[in-house]
A tleap script that builds the chain and sets N, CA, C and O, in Angstrom:
source leaprc.protein.ff14SB
mol = sequence {
  NMET GLN ARG VAL VAL GLY ARG PRO ILE ALA
  ALA PHE THR GLY GLU PRO GLY GLY VAL LEU
  THR VAL PHE VAL VAL SER GLY VAL LEU HIE
  ASP LEU ALA ILE THR LEU SER VAL GLY TYR
  VAL PHE GLY LEU PRO THR ILE TYR PHE THR
  VAL LEU GLY LEU LEU VAL ILE VAL GLU ARG
  LYS LEU GLY HIE GLN PHE GLY ARG LEU ILE
  ILE LEU LEU ASP VAL ILE LEU PRO LEU SER
  TRP LEU PHE PRO PRO ALA PHE LEU ASN GLU
  VAL LEU VAL LYS CYS ILE SER VAL PHE SER
  LEU VAL CGLY
}
set mol.1.N position { 9.858 8.070 -5.052 }
set mol.1.CA position { 10.383 7.485 -3.828 }
set mol.1.C position { 11.473 6.546 -4.139 }
set mol.1.O position { 12.282 6.266 -3.254 }
set mol.2.N position { 11.576 5.999 -5.399 }
set mol.2.CA position { 12.494 5.007 -5.507 }
set mol.2.C position { 13.843 5.649 -5.598 }
set mol.2.O position { 14.810 4.922 -5.374 }
set mol.3.N position { 14.061 6.996 -5.916 }
set mol.3.CA position { 15.141 7.695 -6.153 }
set mol.3.C position { 15.595 8.242 -4.714 }
set mol.3.O position { 16.780 8.370 -4.406 }
set mol.4.N position { 14.724 8.491 -4.028 }
set mol.4.CA position { 15.017 9.138 -2.609 }
set mol.4.C position { 15.340 8.096 -1.525 }
set mol.4.O position { 16.233 8.229 -0.689 }
set mol.5.N position { 14.391 6.893 -1.652 }
set mol.5.CA position { 14.520 5.914 -0.446 }
set mol.5.C position { 15.053 4.586 -1.037 }
set mol.5.O position { 15.901 3.907 -0.457 }
set mol.6.N position { 14.512 4.267 -2.204 }
set mol.6.CA position { 14.912 2.802 -2.748 }
set mol.6.C position { 16.458 2.599 -3.092 }
set mol.6.O position { 17.155 1.712 -2.600 }
set mol.7.N position { 16.891 3.564 -4.020 }
set mol.7.CA position { 18.373 3.536 -4.322 }
set mol.7.C position { 19.328 3.516 -3.372 }
set mol.7.O position { 20.237 2.686 -3.369 }
set mol.8.N position { 19.170 4.511 -2.423 }
set mol.8.CA position { 20.141 4.477 -1.145 }
set mol.8.C position { 20.159 3.323 -0.468 }
set mol.8.O position { 21.193 2.692 -0.251 }
set mol.9.N position { 18.896 2.943 -0.054 }
set mol.9.CA position { 18.928 1.556 0.635 }
set mol.9.C position { 19.473 0.432 -0.203 }
set mol.9.O position { 20.208 -0.374 0.368 }
set mol.10.N position { 19.206 0.268 -1.506 }
set mol.10.CA position { 19.705 -0.739 -2.440 }
set mol.10.C position { 21.110 -0.761 -2.497 }
set mol.10.O position { 21.708 -1.821 -2.685 }
set mol.11.N position { 21.774 0.467 -2.330 }
set mol.11.CA position { 23.068 0.476 -2.500 }
set mol.11.C position { 23.874 -0.475 -1.240 }
set mol.11.O position { 24.950 -1.050 -1.404 }
set mol.12.N position { 23.170 -0.474 -0.137 }
set mol.12.CA position { 23.571 -1.262 0.974 }
set mol.12.C position { 23.078 -2.676 0.950 }
set mol.12.O position { 23.830 -3.612 1.222 }
set mol.13.N position { 21.761 -2.848 0.610 }
set mol.13.CA position { 21.170 -4.458 0.907 }
set mol.13.C position { 20.935 -4.995 -0.595 }
set mol.13.O position { 20.676 -6.182 -0.790 }
set mol.14.N position { 21.025 -4.189 -1.505 }
set mol.14.CA position { 20.807 -4.922 -2.840 }
set mol.14.C position { 19.352 -4.387 -3.395 }
set mol.14.O position { 18.589 -3.683 -2.733 }
set mol.15.N position { 19.137 -4.802 -4.585 }
set mol.15.CA position { 17.635 -4.531 -5.082 }
set mol.15.C position { 16.608 -4.847 -4.403 }
set mol.15.O position { 15.784 -3.958 -4.189 }
set mol.16.N position { 16.384 -6.139 -3.900 }
set mol.16.CA position { 15.319 -6.273 -3.026 }
set mol.16.C position { 15.058 -5.765 -1.819 }
set mol.16.O position { 13.892 -5.676 -1.436 }
set mol.17.N position { 16.050 -5.381 -1.089 }
set mol.17.CA position { 15.889 -4.379 -0.047 }
set mol.17.C position { 15.467 -3.033 -0.323 }
set mol.17.O position { 14.686 -2.435 0.416 }
set mol.18.N position { 16.009 -2.491 -1.465 }
set mol.18.CA position { 15.341 -1.165 -1.953 }
set mol.18.C position { 14.039 -1.085 -2.171 }
set mol.18.O position { 13.299 -0.208 -1.727 }
set mol.19.N position { 13.675 -2.171 -2.990 }
set mol.19.CA position { 12.350 -2.297 -3.414 }
set mol.19.C position { 11.336 -2.374 -2.200 }
set mol.19.O position { 10.450 -1.529 -2.069 }
set mol.20.N position { 11.490 -3.318 -1.411 }
set mol.20.CA position { 10.709 -3.539 -0.087 }
set mol.20.C position { 10.700 -2.317 0.739 }
set mol.20.O position { 9.651 -1.961 1.277 }
set mol.21.N position { 11.830 -1.626 0.882 }
set mol.21.CA position { 11.734 -0.356 1.682 }
set mol.21.C position { 10.744 0.628 0.906 }
set mol.21.O position { 9.832 1.175 1.526 }
set mol.22.N position { 10.906 0.812 -0.247 }
set mol.22.CA position { 9.945 1.664 -0.829 }
set mol.22.C position { 8.487 1.390 -0.582 }
set mol.22.O position { 7.690 2.307 -0.385 }
set mol.23.N position { 8.171 0.225 -0.594 }
set mol.23.CA position { 6.860 -0.235 -0.348 }
set mol.23.C position { 6.411 -0.104 1.108 }
set mol.23.O position { 5.280 0.274 1.415 }
set mol.24.N position { 7.479 -0.478 2.095 }
set mol.24.CA position { 7.089 -0.247 3.502 }
set mol.24.C position { 6.944 1.217 3.700 }
set mol.24.O position { 5.912 1.628 4.231 }
set mol.25.N position { 7.889 2.064 3.322 }
set mol.25.CA position { 7.603 3.398 3.572 }
set mol.25.C position { 6.272 4.097 2.987 }
set mol.25.O position { 5.596 4.920 3.604 }
set mol.26.N position { 6.030 3.641 1.743 }
set mol.26.CA position { 4.749 4.025 1.175 }
set mol.26.C position { 3.554 3.483 1.956 }
set mol.26.O position { 2.496 4.108 1.886 }
set mol.27.N position { 3.632 2.396 2.679 }
set mol.27.CA position { 2.781 1.853 3.679 }
set mol.27.C position { 2.654 2.656 4.797 }
set mol.27.O position { 1.507 2.858 5.195 }
set mol.28.N position { 3.653 3.199 5.439 }
set mol.28.CA position { 3.797 4.054 6.518 }
set mol.28.C position { 3.044 5.355 6.174 }
set mol.28.O position { 2.200 5.838 6.928 }
set mol.29.N position { 3.384 5.870 5.042 }
set mol.29.CA position { 2.902 7.190 4.728 }
set mol.29.C position { 1.347 7.055 4.699 }
set mol.29.O position { 0.630 7.899 5.237 }
set mol.30.N position { 0.816 5.874 3.999 }
set mol.30.CA position { -0.637 5.675 3.886 }
set mol.30.C position { -1.294 5.552 5.160 }
set mol.30.O position { -2.415 6.018 5.363 }
set mol.31.N position { -0.589 4.908 6.059 }
set mol.31.CA position { -0.943 4.678 7.545 }
set mol.31.C position { -1.376 5.996 8.159 }
set mol.31.O position { -2.446 6.261 8.707 }
set mol.32.N position { -0.216 6.839 7.931 }
set mol.32.CA position { -0.371 8.306 8.472 }
set mol.32.C position { -1.747 8.887 8.008 }
set mol.32.O position { -2.634 9.239 8.786 }
set mol.33.N position { -1.813 8.944 6.656 }
set mol.33.CA position { -2.908 9.679 6.001 }
set mol.33.C position { -4.260 9.071 6.038 }
set mol.33.O position { -5.241 9.741 5.716 }
set mol.34.N position { -4.378 7.630 6.478 }
set mol.34.CA position { -5.664 7.006 6.289 }
set mol.34.C position { -6.074 6.566 7.815 }
set mol.34.O position { -7.143 6.904 8.324 }
set mol.35.N position { -5.191 5.854 8.405 }
set mol.35.CA position { -5.801 5.270 9.637 }
set mol.35.C position { -5.514 6.206 10.834 }
set mol.35.O position { -6.306 6.122 11.773 }
set mol.36.N position { -4.458 7.114 10.938 }
set mol.36.CA position { -4.440 8.127 12.050 }
set mol.36.C position { -5.428 8.997 11.888 }
set mol.36.O position { -6.043 9.371 12.887 }
set mol.37.N position { -5.751 9.458 10.672 }
set mol.37.CA position { -6.693 10.458 10.519 }
set mol.37.C position { -8.295 10.201 11.001 }
set mol.37.O position { -9.138 11.097 11.028 }
set mol.38.N position { -8.513 8.945 11.334 }
set mol.38.CA position { -9.696 8.454 11.823 }
set mol.38.C position { -9.508 7.914 13.078 }
set mol.38.O position { -10.509 7.516 13.674 }
set mol.39.N position { -8.209 7.803 13.701 }
set mol.39.CA position { -8.013 6.992 15.023 }
set mol.39.C position { -8.134 5.594 14.923 }
set mol.39.O position { -8.694 5.047 15.873 }
set mol.40.N position { -7.708 4.827 13.919 }
set mol.40.CA position { -8.124 3.629 13.655 }
set mol.40.C position { -6.761 2.759 13.854 }
set mol.40.O position { -5.744 3.451 13.903 }
set mol.41.N position { -6.607 1.574 13.957 }
set mol.41.CA position { -5.672 0.534 14.126 }
set mol.41.C position { -4.398 1.143 13.267 }
set mol.41.O position { -4.614 1.388 12.080 }
set mol.42.N position { -3.333 1.350 13.700 }
set mol.42.CA position { -2.177 1.670 12.746 }
set mol.42.C position { -1.522 0.526 12.447 }
set mol.42.O position { -1.259 -0.295 13.326 }
set mol.43.N position { -1.151 0.331 11.023 }
set mol.43.CA position { -0.397 -0.855 10.468 }
set mol.43.C position { -1.004 -1.398 9.339 }
set mol.43.O position { -0.259 -1.829 8.459 }
set mol.44.N position { -2.311 -1.467 9.178 }
set mol.44.CA position { -2.802 -2.276 8.071 }
set mol.44.C position { -2.438 -1.886 6.845 }
set mol.44.O position { -2.151 -2.791 6.062 }
set mol.45.N position { -2.365 -0.655 6.423 }
set mol.45.CA position { -1.962 -0.322 5.090 }
set mol.45.C position { -0.441 -0.519 4.949 }
set mol.45.O position { 0.010 -0.686 3.816 }
set mol.46.N position { 0.364 -0.512 5.987 }
set mol.46.CA position { 1.814 -0.882 5.961 }
set mol.46.C position { 1.835 -2.270 5.576 }
set mol.46.O position { 2.658 -2.606 4.725 }
set mol.47.N position { 1.029 -3.161 6.089 }
set mol.47.CA position { 1.056 -4.706 6.042 }
set mol.47.C position { 0.673 -4.814 4.376 }
set mol.47.O position { 1.245 -5.577 3.598 }
set mol.48.N position { -0.287 -3.991 4.061 }
set mol.48.CA position { -0.861 -4.201 2.655 }
set mol.48.C position { 0.305 -3.981 1.496 }
set mol.48.O position { 0.581 -4.755 0.579 }
set mol.49.N position { 0.827 -2.871 1.764 }
set mol.49.CA position { 2.106 -2.276 0.946 }
set mol.49.C position { 3.256 -3.356 1.038 }
set mol.49.O position { 3.852 -3.727 0.027 }
set mol.50.N position { 3.530 -3.825 2.252 }
set mol.50.CA position { 4.742 -4.832 2.418 }
set mol.50.C position { 4.406 -6.077 1.649 }
set mol.50.O position { 5.277 -6.542 0.913 }
set mol.51.N position { 3.242 -6.666 1.738 }
set mol.51.CA position { 2.809 -7.876 1.016 }
set mol.51.C position { 2.981 -7.646 -0.458 }
set mol.51.O position { 3.532 -8.500 -1.152 }
set mol.52.N position { 2.497 -6.446 -0.994 }
set mol.52.CA position { 2.750 -6.224 -2.401 }
set mol.52.C position { 4.154 -6.029 -2.868 }
set mol.52.O position { 4.486 -6.242 -4.034 }
set mol.53.N position { 5.075 -5.569 -1.819 }
set mol.53.CA position { 6.339 -5.338 -2.318 }
set mol.53.C position { 7.079 -6.628 -2.167 }
set mol.53.O position { 8.036 -6.832 -2.913 }
set mol.54.N position { 6.748 -7.477 -1.317 }
set mol.54.CA position { 7.213 -8.944 -1.305 }
set mol.54.C position { 6.800 -9.675 -2.758 }
set mol.54.O position { 7.659 -10.232 -3.442 }
set mol.55.N position { 5.650 -9.623 -3.080 }
set mol.55.CA position { 5.223 -10.076 -4.291 }
set mol.55.C position { 6.063 -9.584 -5.435 }
set mol.55.O position { 6.495 -10.407 -6.242 }
set mol.56.N position { 6.290 -8.479 -5.547 }
set mol.56.CA position { 7.224 -7.845 -6.510 }
set mol.56.C position { 8.465 -8.449 -6.726 }
set mol.56.O position { 8.924 -8.835 -7.801 }
set mol.57.N position { 9.081 -8.511 -5.372 }
set mol.57.CA position { 10.435 -9.311 -5.178 }
set mol.57.C position { 10.330 -10.723 -5.607 }
set mol.57.O position { 11.248 -11.143 -6.311 }
set mol.58.N position { 9.421 -11.479 -5.317 }
set mol.58.CA position { 9.409 -12.990 -5.648 }
set mol.58.C position { 9.151 -13.101 -7.050 }
set mol.58.O position { 9.635 -14.038 -7.685 }
set mol.59.N position { 8.206 -11.959 -7.765 }
set mol.59.CA position { 8.062 -12.125 -9.229 }
set mol.59.C position { 9.457 -11.791 -10.052 }
set mol.59.O position { 9.787 -12.313 -11.117 }
set mol.60.N position { 10.106 -10.923 -9.403 }
set mol.60.CA position { 11.484 -10.519 -10.000 }
set mol.60.C position { 12.488 -11.683 -9.832 }
set mol.60.O position { 13.283 -11.933 -10.738 }
set mol.61.N position { 12.466 -12.315 -8.817 }
set mol.61.CA position { 13.352 -13.467 -8.420 }
set mol.61.C position { 13.132 -14.712 -9.294 }
set mol.61.O position { 14.031 -15.445 -9.707 }
set mol.62.N position { 11.721 -14.861 -9.538 }
set mol.62.CA position { 11.236 -16.097 -10.518 }
set mol.62.C position { 11.619 -15.816 -11.881 }
set mol.62.O position { 11.975 -16.728 -12.628 }
set mol.63.N position { 11.562 -14.437 -12.306 }
set mol.63.CA position { 12.095 -14.138 -13.646 }
set mol.63.C position { 10.769 -14.263 -14.577 }
set mol.63.O position { 10.929 -14.360 -15.794 }
set mol.64.N position { 9.503 -14.261 -14.037 }
set mol.64.CA position { 8.173 -14.200 -14.704 }
set mol.64.C position { 7.077 -13.434 -14.191 }
set mol.64.O position { 7.098 -13.187 -12.986 }
set mol.65.N position { 6.283 -13.084 -14.769 }
set mol.65.CA position { 5.098 -12.359 -14.146 }
set mol.65.C position { 4.023 -13.660 -13.719 }
set mol.65.O position { 3.873 -14.695 -14.369 }
set mol.66.N position { 3.381 -13.315 -12.531 }
set mol.66.CA position { 2.405 -14.213 -12.094 }
set mol.66.C position { 1.172 -14.374 -12.803 }
set mol.66.O position { 0.528 -15.420 -12.715 }
set mol.67.N position { 0.771 -13.316 -13.565 }
set mol.67.CA position { -0.251 -13.324 -14.321 }
set mol.67.C position { -1.240 -12.323 -13.878 }
set mol.67.O position { -1.289 -12.001 -12.691 }
set mol.68.N position { -2.081 -11.779 -14.813 }
set mol.68.CA position { -3.022 -10.661 -14.213 }
set mol.68.C position { -4.054 -10.983 -13.415 }
set mol.68.O position { -4.454 -10.165 -12.587 }
set mol.69.N position { -4.667 -12.292 -13.556 }
set mol.69.CA position { -5.485 -12.541 -12.509 }
set mol.69.C position { -5.094 -12.587 -11.079 }
set mol.69.O position { -5.739 -12.056 -10.175 }
set mol.70.N position { -3.982 -13.264 -10.936 }
set mol.70.CA position { -3.281 -13.390 -9.515 }
set mol.70.C position { -3.026 -12.086 -9.039 }
set mol.70.O position { -3.418 -11.820 -7.903 }
set mol.71.N position { -2.440 -11.222 -9.701 }
set mol.71.CA position { -2.128 -9.764 -9.162 }
set mol.71.C position { -3.302 -9.099 -8.875 }
set mol.71.O position { -3.436 -8.487 -7.815 }
set mol.72.N position { -4.340 -9.171 -9.882 }
set mol.72.CA position { -5.556 -8.247 -9.619 }
set mol.72.C position { -6.136 -8.953 -8.217 }
set mol.72.O position { -6.509 -8.195 -7.322 }
set mol.73.N position { -6.204 -10.241 -8.043 }
set mol.73.CA position { -6.772 -10.852 -6.746 }
set mol.73.C position { -5.793 -10.239 -5.615 }
set mol.73.O position { -6.323 -9.808 -4.591 }
set mol.74.N position { -4.532 -10.187 -5.739 }
set mol.74.CA position { -3.436 -9.805 -4.424 }
set mol.74.C position { -3.923 -8.269 -4.282 }
set mol.74.O position { -3.889 -7.812 -3.139 }
set mol.75.N position { -4.252 -7.649 -5.046 }
set mol.75.CA position { -4.533 -6.122 -4.966 }
set mol.75.C position { -5.878 -6.004 -4.429 }
set mol.75.O position { -6.122 -5.266 -3.475 }
set mol.76.N position { -6.708 -6.668 -4.979 }
set mol.76.CA position { -8.303 -6.438 -4.458 }
set mol.76.C position { -8.699 -7.003 -3.363 }
set mol.76.O position { -9.454 -6.411 -2.591 }
set mol.77.N position { -8.215 -8.325 -3.114 }
set mol.77.CA position { -8.754 -9.007 -1.829 }
set mol.77.C position { -8.437 -8.279 -0.507 }
set mol.77.O position { -9.256 -8.201 0.408 }
set mol.78.N position { -7.096 -7.707 -0.461 }
set mol.78.CA position { -6.885 -7.206 0.800 }
set mol.78.C position { -7.081 -5.649 0.968 }
set mol.78.O position { -6.510 -4.982 1.831 }
set mol.79.N position { -7.915 -5.187 0.080 }
set mol.79.CA position { -8.277 -3.712 0.076 }
set mol.79.C position { -8.790 -3.247 1.291 }
set mol.79.O position { -8.680 -2.060 1.598 }
set mol.80.N position { -9.404 -4.163 2.096 }
set mol.80.CA position { -9.903 -3.790 3.567 }
set mol.80.C position { -8.732 -3.461 4.490 }
set mol.80.O position { -9.021 -2.795 5.484 }
set mol.81.N position { -7.418 -3.830 4.318 }
set mol.81.CA position { -6.422 -3.422 5.098 }
set mol.81.C position { -6.019 -2.146 4.627 }
set mol.81.O position { -5.497 -1.499 5.535 }
set mol.82.N position { -6.071 -1.478 3.424 }
set mol.82.CA position { -5.876 -0.295 2.911 }
set mol.82.C position { -6.728 0.710 3.345 }
set mol.82.O position { -6.326 1.837 3.634 }
set mol.83.N position { -8.053 0.304 3.413 }
set mol.83.CA position { -9.282 1.311 3.697 }
set mol.83.C position { -10.082 0.649 4.644 }
set mol.83.O position { -11.097 0.027 4.330 }
set mol.84.N position { -9.571 0.787 6.039 }
set mol.84.CA position { -10.477 -0.034 6.915 }
set mol.84.C position { -11.850 0.834 7.191 }
set mol.84.O position { -11.967 2.039 6.970 }
set mol.85.N position { -12.923 -0.092 7.754 }
set mol.85.CA position { -14.208 0.610 8.002 }
set mol.85.C position { -14.218 2.044 8.599 }
set mol.85.O position { -14.994 2.891 8.155 }
set mol.86.N position { -13.458 2.276 9.484 }
set mol.86.CA position { -13.451 3.525 10.131 }
set mol.86.C position { -13.202 4.646 9.119 }
set mol.86.O position { -13.757 5.745 9.166 }
set mol.87.N position { -12.284 4.246 8.168 }
set mol.87.CA position { -12.104 5.233 7.066 }
set mol.87.C position { -13.183 5.388 6.258 }
set mol.87.O position { -13.694 6.499 6.113 }
set mol.88.N position { -13.610 4.385 5.696 }
set mol.88.CA position { -14.882 4.509 4.802 }
set mol.88.C position { -15.821 5.256 5.476 }
set mol.88.O position { -16.349 6.165 4.835 }
set mol.89.N position { -16.207 5.057 6.814 }
set mol.89.CA position { -17.222 5.767 7.335 }
set mol.89.C position { -17.022 7.150 7.597 }
set mol.89.O position { -17.865 8.000 7.309 }
set mol.90.N position { -15.848 7.417 8.177 }
set mol.90.CA position { -15.492 8.858 8.473 }
set mol.90.C position { -15.170 9.655 7.168 }
set mol.90.O position { -15.501 10.839 7.122 }
set mol.91.N position { -14.640 9.163 6.270 }
set mol.91.CA position { -13.918 10.084 5.358 }
set mol.91.C position { -15.020 9.870 3.793 }
set mol.91.O position { -15.811 10.702 3.352 }
set mol.92.N position { -14.758 8.689 3.313 }
set mol.92.CA position { -15.282 8.534 2.079 }
set mol.92.C position { -16.854 8.773 1.936 }
set mol.92.O position { -17.281 9.479 1.022 }
set mol.93.N position { -17.697 8.171 2.854 }
set mol.93.CA position { -19.185 8.459 2.988 }
set mol.93.C position { -19.411 9.910 3.176 }
set mol.93.O position { -20.391 10.405 2.618 }
set mol.94.N position { -18.688 10.601 3.838 }
set mol.94.CA position { -18.820 12.251 4.054 }
set mol.94.C position { -18.523 12.790 2.574 }
set mol.94.O position { -19.324 13.533 2.007 }
set mol.95.N position { -17.439 12.412 2.039 }
set mol.95.CA position { -16.908 13.058 0.859 }
set mol.95.C position { -18.163 12.754 -0.245 }
set mol.95.O position { -18.603 13.651 -0.963 }
set mol.96.N position { -18.604 11.555 -0.273 }
set mol.96.CA position { -19.701 11.367 -1.219 }
set mol.96.C position { -20.777 12.105 -0.920 }
set mol.96.O position { -21.260 12.738 -1.859 }
set mol.97.N position { -21.284 12.199 0.127 }
set mol.97.CA position { -22.448 12.938 0.518 }
set mol.97.C position { -22.212 14.416 -0.004 }
set mol.97.O position { -23.074 14.975 -0.682 }
set mol.98.N position { -21.053 15.012 0.323 }
set mol.98.CA position { -20.671 16.430 -0.179 }
set mol.98.C position { -20.823 16.478 -1.536 }
set mol.98.O position { -21.512 17.398 -1.978 }
set mol.99.N position { -20.283 15.612 -2.382 }
set mol.99.CA position { -20.317 15.767 -3.766 }
set mol.99.C position { -21.651 15.376 -4.295 }
set mol.99.O position { -21.896 15.834 -5.411 }
set mol.100.N position { -22.704 14.527 -3.669 }
set mol.100.CA position { -23.810 14.476 -4.099 }
set mol.100.C position { -24.709 15.703 -4.009 }
set mol.100.O position { -25.583 15.959 -4.838 }
set mol.101.N position { -24.428 16.440 -2.940 }
set mol.101.CA position { -25.126 17.827 -2.537 }
set mol.101.C position { -24.661 18.767 -3.667 }
set mol.101.O position { -25.542 19.539 -4.042 }
set mol.102.N position { -23.384 18.883 -4.338 }
set mol.102.CA position { -22.831 19.705 -5.184 }
set mol.102.C position { -23.350 19.304 -6.537 }
set mol.102.O position { -23.931 20.162 -7.201 }
set mol.103.N position { -23.198 18.049 -7.028 }
set mol.103.CA position { -23.779 17.633 -8.060 }
set mol.103.C position { -25.157 17.610 -8.453 }
set mol.103.O position { -25.481 17.136 -9.542 }
savepdb mol mol.pdb
quit
């Protein structure tokens, strides 16, 4: 996605703009696949990926890494934005039950 989306945008806005655009587009694609499939509120996965993109930009700007623990918490704590309860109930629970019947 960096080649198709990020680099062309970065040519106009600079590297941070390209990086953020890749994260936002990824969030929108996840929104289409996750929240729209279960009729849930659109936008939470986009917010999740946008926050992660902003963290990448800040980390690059500071010239050092935040550290594994901070990044791990930044990814794990807002996971409910990526996988809302409706998706967990409608998709994941059904998939688990199907696989438990097969296995």
